[in-house]
C-alpha positions as CSV (number, residue, x, y, z in Angstrom):
1,M,0.0,0.0,0.0
2,G,2.9,2.3,0.8
3,D,4.3,1.7,-2.7
4,L,1.1,2.7,-4.3
5,L,0.9,5.9,-2.3
6,V,4.5,6.8,-3.4
7,L,3.5,6.0,-7.0
8,L,0.4,8.2,-6.7
9,I,2.4,11.2,-5.2
10,S,5.2,10.7,-7.8
11,C,2.8,10.8,-10.7
12,V,0.7,13.7,-9.6
13,L,3.4,16.0,-8.3
14,V,7.0,14.9,-8.9
15,N,6.7,13.5,-12.4
16,N,3.7,15.6,-13.4
17,I,3.0,14.7,-17.0
18,L,2.6,18.4,-18.1
19,L,5.0,20.3,-16.0
20,A,7.8,17.9,-15.4
21,Q,7.7,15.7,-18.5
22,Y,6.3,18.4,-20.9
23,L,3.7,16.1,-22.6
24,G,0.3,17.4,-23.6
25,N,1.1,21.1,-23.9
26,C,-1.3,21.8,-26.8
27,P,-4.6,21.3,-24.9
28,F,-2.9,22.7,-21.8
29,L,-2.3,26.0,-23.5
30,G,-5.5,25.9,-25.6
31,T,-8.1,25.2,-23.0
32,S,-6.8,27.1,-20.0
33,K,-8.2,30.5,-20.8
34,K,-11.4,29.9,-18.9
35,M,-11.8,27.9,-15.7
36,E,-15.0,26.1,-16.9
37,T,-13.3,24.8,-20.0
38,A,-10.2,23.8,-18.1
39,V,-12.2,21.8,-15.6
40,G,-14.2,20.1,-18.4
41,M,-11.0,19.3,-20.3
42,A,-9.4,17.9,-17.1
43,M,-12.4,15.7,-16.5
44,A,-12.4,14.4,-20.1
45,V,-8.6,13.7,-19.9
46,V,-9.0,11.9,-16.5
47,F,-11.7,9.7,-18.1
48,V,-9.7,9.0,-21.3
49,L,-6.4,8.6,-19.6
50,V,-7.5,6.2,-16.9
51,L,-9.4,4.0,-19.4
52,A,-6.6,4.2,-21.9
53,G,-4.0,3.3,-19.3
54,V,-5.9,0.3,-18.2
55,I,-7.0,-0.9,-21.6
56,T,-3.6,-0.5,-23.2
57,W,-2.1,-2.4,-20.3
58,V,-4.5,-5.3,-21.0
59,V,-3.8,-5.1,-24.7
60,D,0.0,-5.0,-24.0
61,V,0.1,-7.8,-21.4
62,Y,-2.5,-10.2,-22.8
63,F,-2.2,-9.7,-26.6
64,L,1.0,-8.0,-27.7
65,R,3.6,-9.6,-25.4
66,P,2.4,-13.2,-25.5
67,F,2.2,-13.2,-29.3
68,Q,5.5,-11.2,-29.6
69,L,3.7,-8.3,-31.4
70,E,5.3,-5.5,-29.4
71,Y,6.2,-3.8,-32.7
72,L,2.4,-3.1,-33.0
73,K,2.3,-1.3,-29.7
74,T,2.1,2.2,-31.2
75,V,-0.7,1.3,-33.6
76,A,-2.7,-0.6,-30.9
77,F,-2.4,2.2,-28.3
78,I,-3.5,4.9,-30.8
79,I,-6.5,2.8,-31.8
80,V,-7.5,2.4,-28.2
81,I,-7.0,6.1,-27.4
82,A,-8.9,7.3,-30.5
83,S,-11.8,5.0,-29.8
84,L,-12.1,6.3,-26.2
85,V,-11.9,9.9,-27.3
86,Q,-14.7,9.3,-29.8
87,F,-16.8,7.8,-27.0
88,V,-16.1,10.9,-24.8
89,E,-16.9,13.2,-27.7
90,M,-20.2,11.6,-28.4
91,F,-21.1,11.5,-24.7
92,L,-20.3,15.3,-24.2
93,K,-22.1,16.2,-27.4
94,K,-25.3,14.5,-26.3
95,S,-25.1,15.2,-22.5
96,I,-23.2,18.5,-22.0
97,P,-23.4,20.5,-25.3
98,A,-22.1,23.7,-23.7
99,L,-18.9,22.0,-22.6
100,Y,-18.7,20.2,-26.0
101,S,-18.7,23.5,-27.8
102,G,-16.4,25.1,-25.2
103,L,-13.8,22.5,-25.7
104,G,-14.1,22.9,-29.5
105,I,-11.2,21.4,-31.5
106,F,-9.3,20.5,-28.3
107,L,-11.6,17.6,-27.5
108,P,-10.6,15.5,-30.7
109,L,-7.0,16.6,-30.0
110,I,-7.0,14.3,-26.9
111,T,-6.6,11.6,-29.5
112,T,-3.2,13.0,-30.5
113,N,-2.4,14.3,-27.0
114,C,1.0,13.0,-26.3
115,A,0.3,12.9,-22.6
116,V,-2.3,10.1,-23.0
117,F,0.0,8.1,-25.4
118,G,3.0,8.9,-23.2
119,V,1.3,7.5,-20.1
120,A,0.4,4.3,-21.9
121,L,4.0,3.9,-23.0
122,I,5.3,4.7,-19.5
123,I,3.1,2.0,-18.0
124,S,4.1,-0.4,-20.7
125,L,7.9,0.3,-20.3
126,A,7.7,0.2,-16.5
127,E,6.0,-3.2,-16.7
128,Y,3.5,-2.3,-14.0
129,N,1.0,-4.8,-12.7
130,F,-2.7,-4.0,-13.1
131,L,-3.1,-2.1,-9.9
132,Q,0.1,0.0,-10.5
133,A,-1.2,0.7,-14.0
134,L,-4.5,1.8,-12.7
135,V,-3.0,4.0,-9.9
136,S,-0.4,5.6,-12.2
137,S,-2.8,6.3,-15.0
138,F,-5.3,7.9,-12.5
139,A,-2.5,9.8,-10.8
140,Y,-1.0,11.1,-14.1
141,A,-4.5,12.2,-15.1
142,V,-5.1,14.0,-11.8
143,G,-1.7,15.7,-12.2
144,F,-2.7,16.8,-15.7
145,G,-6.0,18.2,-14.3
146,L,-4.3,19.9,-11.3
147,A,-1.8,21.6,-13.6
148,L,-4.5,22.6,-16.1
149,I,-6.8,24.0,-13.4
150,V,-4.1,25.9,-11.6
151,F,-2.8,27.3,-14.9
152,A,-6.4,28.4,-15.9
153,G,-6.7,30.2,-12.6
154,V,-3.5,32.0,-13.1
155,R,-4.4,32.9,-16.7
156,E,-7.7,34.3,-15.6
157,R,-5.8,36.6,-13.2
158,I,-3.4,37.6,-16.0
159,L,-6.3,38.9,-18.0
160,L,-6.9,41.5,-15.3
161,A,-3.2,42.6,-15.3
162,R,-1.4,45.0,-17.5
163,V,0.8,42.9,-19.7
164,P,3.3,44.4,-22.1
165,K,2.3,44.2,-25.7
166,P,5.0,41.7,-26.8
167,L,4.1,39.3,-24.0
168,Q,0.4,39.2,-24.5
169,D,-1.6,36.0,-25.1
170,T,0.5,32.9,-26.0
171,S,3.8,34.5,-24.9
172,I,2.6,35.2,-21.4
173,G,1.0,31.8,-21.3
174,L,4.3,30.1,-22.1
175,V,6.2,32.2,-19.5
176,T,3.6,31.4,-16.9
177,A,3.7,27.7,-17.7
178,G,7.5,27.8,-17.3
179,M,7.2,29.4,-13.9
180,L,4.5,26.9,-12.9
181,S,6.8,24.1,-14.1
182,L,9.6,25.5,-11.9
183,A,7.2,25.5,-8.9
184,F,6.5,21.8,-9.5
185,F,10.2,21.0,-9.6
186,A,10.2,21.8,-5.9
187,F,8.5,18.4,-5.4
188,K,11.5,16.5,-7.0
189,G,13.0,15.8,-3.6
190,M,9.9,14.3,-2.2
191,V,10.1,10.8,-3.7
């Protein structure tokens, strides 16, 4: 149980998929202008990432490795992730149309979000058991959501500040993301 807690803290804070491993920056920068959109994207990524982590683990352990088809890992993982994103997209379009329109193009971009694919590969390369794969995929997703929501809060505050012309919009977003990343590096000594 202690190992799972260390894994959880490590994935959320120490090895944060966005701020320490720099994966998934496109939706991070694109959906963080409004808190509602950031929370919706965080929930969608949590759902997709947890399911993708678990399903790709099953595909890897029970299909690819036993039949020595590891060379198909990339294709298999992308098919799983794309299918899950389509499911989330259909669900949001039907159930929460305001969030669906707010996420816009960034919802289908979860399919190509390197954070989701990166977590699937990290789990595969680390050769986690099922429980470790479940905990780490959930923790990476929570870390993604935490970073996205904190960043959205900071960006909403920046809109109220006087920002020099050359640093407006994406530039100040990148600078802020860099400073937030430096803040998360303070957790490196924890685990």
